[in-house]
Phi, psi and omega in degrees: 000127183274163186274141188279140183276157177299137173235111178268131185225120177233114177266120174253171177302323175237007177230152170234126181242129182225136173224136183209157176282154186298100174212126176304333182292329189292335177297328173297307184297315180296326173300313179306318178290322183292327174295320176301306174312303182299325175300314188293332177278355192065037187245018185305323178293351178258001185306312181306296186295326176295315175287342167290312180290325175302319180296314174295324173298305179297319172301322180292320177294322179291306188281302185281308183305287186277356184045047167062021183279117187285355183266352177258146190259154168239142181247122182228122178237130175236129182224152179218117182210134174054040175087351179246130174267125188238122180250124169238131174237124178229141178239182183251027174275183183280352178091179174206169187275092190283330177303318174287325178297321180288340180269353187269132178254112178290147177295136175315340185262358186283149175277336186229169170105359185260357186303316182299309183301315174308307187299315180297326181294314185281343185245146179293321179225141172227106181227148175250156169280167181309315182289339182076029173233024169214128183246142169230133183241133176241126181228135178282130186218148176249110182282348183289346175285350179242155180298149179288152177254146177277184186291342176268001176087007179276143178263152182250142169276122182250011183300152187281000000 
């Protein structure tokens, strides 16, 4: 059994910050923390789409950005404020030509290359930095559809 590599997790009231070395197992741990954060924000109904997009972005950062180099880190920040859920993923790689990638349409038979399309489908905004090693996704969300979370992250039943 392999030993879990360090994963830095910081939960703030409206922000989740995670840093980890390029390791695919860390993505599962990041998803678990993301679900906790979403529950605390009253956004558990958004978990499927947010985690789907998060997994695509983190997988791209580990595999393509950092080329699975275990010495390189991935930074992941998820925040919720004023009805906007903002996700930022940054790797330590050389970046990529995102403009060309945005114009590409993968074949339906292709086994790879659909990540950007998935992220665009589930996010309200999808933008890269100039270098192409930092992705910012913004999703409009309504926390009112879920029970509010208290400071400890527990939800209260507000049903009539």
